[in-house]
N, C-alpha and C positions, 0 to 999 in steps of 0.2 A: 504244467501237468499237475503239480501239487494242488493248485487251486481247484482242479476238477474234483478232487477227493475220490476219484474213481480208480480203484486198484486194477480193474480190467484194462483200462487204458495204459496203465503202467506196464502191464504184461505185454500188451501189443507193441509199445515202444521198445521194450527190451528185446522182443523178437525181431523187430525190424532193424534195430541197431546191430544185433548179432548177424543178421543177413548181410548188412552193408559191410561190417567188419570182416566177415568170412570172405567176401568178394575181394578184399584187399590183402588177404593172407594172414590176418590176425587170429589169435586163439584166446585172448584174455582182454577184459575190459576193467579198468579200475573204476567201477561203478556198480551200483548207485551209491551216492552219498547218503549215509544213514544218520548224519548229525541232525539233531533237533534244534532248529534256529530260535532259541529262546532269548537271544540278546540282539536287539535291533541295531546295536552299534558294532556288531561283529564284522571285522574288516576282511574276513577270508571265506566265510561260509555263505551268509546271505541267501540269495535265491538259488544257490546250488542245493539247498535243502528243500525237501518236499513241504516243509512247514514247521509250525511251532507246537503242534499237538503230537506227542510221542506215539500215540496209538495210530493216528492217521499216517504219520511218517513210516511207522513200522509196517502197516498194511501195504503201502506203496512200495517200500523196499522189497518186501517179500515177493510181491508179484513181478517186479522188474527182474529180480534174481531168477525167478522161474522162466521169464520170457527170454532172457539172455541165454540161459543154459539149455533151453529147449532147442536151440540151434547150435549147441556145443561150444559156446563162448563162455569161458570161465568168468564168473562174476566175483568181483572183489569189493566188499562193502567197506566203507571208510567214514570217519577216521576214529578208530577205537582208542580210548573208551568214550569219545564224544567231544567234538570240537565246537559245538553249537553255542556255547555260552561264554566264549572268549571275547575279550576286548582288544587283544593283541594278536599278532600274526607270527606263527612259528617259522615262517620263511625268513624272518629277519632276526629273531632272538627268542629268549626264554619266555614262556607263557605259563602262568600259574592258574590253576582252577582249585578253589578251596571247597569243593563239594565233598560231603561225606558219603558213605556207602548207601545210606537210605535214599539220598537225593539221586544218586546215579541209578539205583535200581528202579526208581519210579519215573525217571525221565530218560536219561542218556542211554541206558542199557536196553530199553524196550525195542527199538528198531533193530539193534544188533541181534537180539535174541530171536526176533521174528525172521530176520534174514538167515540166520544160522539154521533155524527150523525148516526154512525153505531149501536148504541144501547149498548155500553159498560156498563156492570153492575156496574163497579167500577172504581174509579180513586184513585191512591195512591199518597200521598203528598211527597214532597221533604223537607228536613230540611234546605233549603238554605235561606239566608237572602236577601231581596230585598229592600234596603233602599230607592231607587228611587220610589218605589211603596207604601211602608208602612210608610216611614218616620222614621223608627226605626230599631232596630237590632233583632226584633222578627222573628224567622224562619217561613217560609210559613206554616208549620205544625201547628203552634200555632197562626196563624194570621187570625182573623175574616175578615179582609179586603181581604185577598187572597182566603180563602176557601169559605166564604159566599158571600163576595162582588163580587169577580171575577168569581169563579167557579160556584157557585149556581145562583147568580143573573144575571151576565152579560152573562154567557155561557148557562144558563138555564139547568144546569145539575141537575137532580132530583133523581138520584140513589145513590149508596153508595160512600161515601168518606172514605178511609182508610188511616191511617197514615203509613209511613214507620216505621221501628222498633224504638221504643222510647228508647231503650237501647243504640242507637248509640251516639257517642261522641258529636255531634252537639246539642243534647238534654240533655243527662244525665250528661254532665259536668256542666250544668248551671241551671237545674231544677230538683227537686226531682221527683220521680215517681208519687207521688200524684199531684204535681203541673202540671207536663207535661200532665197527663191524663185529669185533669179538664180544663186546658187551650186549649188542642186540641179539646176536646168535645165542649166547648163553642165557639171555632172558627168555628165549623161546621162539624168535623169528626164524623162519625157514628160508626166506628170500630177502636179500638186502638190496634195496633200491638206491641207485645213483649216489654212491659215496663220493666225497669231494675229490678223492683220488682212487681210481679203480685199482691201480697197481699197489698202492699203500694198503688198501683194505684187504686185497688178496694176500699180500705178504704178511699182514698182521694175523689173518686167520690161519695161514700156513704155520707160522711160528707158534701160535697158540695150540694147534694140534700137536706139533712136535714136542712142545714142552709140557703137554698134559692139561693145559687150561681148558681145552675143548676135548671131550672124550670121543672115542670111536662110537660109543652108543648114541651120543647126542648127534653126531654126524648122520648115523644110520637112520635116526628118527626122521630127520628132515628129508633125506633122500627117499625114504619110503613114502612120505606124504606127497612129495613132488611126483614120483612115479605113479602113485595111486591116482592123483588127479589127472595126469596125462592119459592114463589108461581109460579113465571114465569118460574123458572128452574125445577119445579116439585120436589123440595126438601122436601116440607111439606108432600106430598103424593107421594113418589117415586114409579115409576114402577119397578117391579122386572126385572132386566136385568142380565142374566147369561153370563157375558163376562169373559172368561178365560184369565188371563194375559199371560199365556204361549203361547196363540195363537195370541196375539196382540202385545206385547212388542217386538220391533225389528223384526217384521214379514217381509217377503219378499216384500210385497206391500209397506210398509213404507220405507224400505231400498232402494227400487227402486225409490221412490220420492226423497230421499236424493241424490241418484246418478244423477237424472235428474237436481236437483238444482245445483249440482257441475258442471255439464256439461254446464249449461246455465249461470253460474256466469261470470260476466264481471268485469274488473278492475274499481275501482275508486269512488264508491259512498260515502264511509266513509274513513277517514284518518287512516292509520295503525299506 
C-alpha cells in the first residue's frame, strides 16, 4: 500500500478494515503505523511503515485514519514520538534515540501531526528513550515532557493517549507493573495497555490515588476523554447493525481492492 503512494487507496483500505472489524464486534484499531522507516536495519517497524518519506507517510496515515473512522472504528496512530529509526526492539529491552527536536520536527513528527489533523481518536506511545529531549533515560511512555509537554501541549492533541504494551521489555525490565502504570498515567496516558500484571497495575494506581500521587483532576481528565471518544463513535448508544462476517470478511469487493493495490504498487518508498 505504501508503494502505491496513493492516499485514496489508504482511505479505502481504512474503510474496508473498519467494515470487517465492525462485523466482528470491534470498535478500535491500533492502526495505522505512523513511523517513518528511515533505518533499513530496523528490527520492529520495516514494512509496517508506509515508507521512508515523512510527507508520503503522513498523507497515507491521514487518509487511513479518515477511512477507519468513517465507519466509526477508532483509529490509533503509533508509535509516538516515532519508532522508525531504531536498531533495537522495545519488546526485548531499552532503546535509545539520540535525535534532537529539529530532527523530530522534520521527520518523525510529520505523520503524527497529519494524523492528528485528520481527527485520529488515539495516539499510541513508544517505549523509546530520547535523552536529547528529556535529558534522562525515561522512555517516552513514562515521560511527562513527551506525552504532556509535546503531544498534548505543543501538538494540541486532546483525544486518547494509549501506551504500547507495558509488559514489553523496555518497561517491564526496569519498572514494576504498579510503577509503570502510575508513571505512564501521570505522564499523560489515558489508557494503559497490557501491564505485566493487571492486578499489580490496578493496585498500584489505586494506592497512588489514595495517597495523592494521582489527583482527582487527573483522573477526571482521562475519563472525560474516554467518554468523549465513545460518544463520538456511538459506542455509548450503539446502533444495531446486522453485519454478517461471512458476507464481509475477504469478500470479493475487498479482494478486488487488494488486487488493485498490488497492481499499482511501485518500487521504493520504504527500505526492505
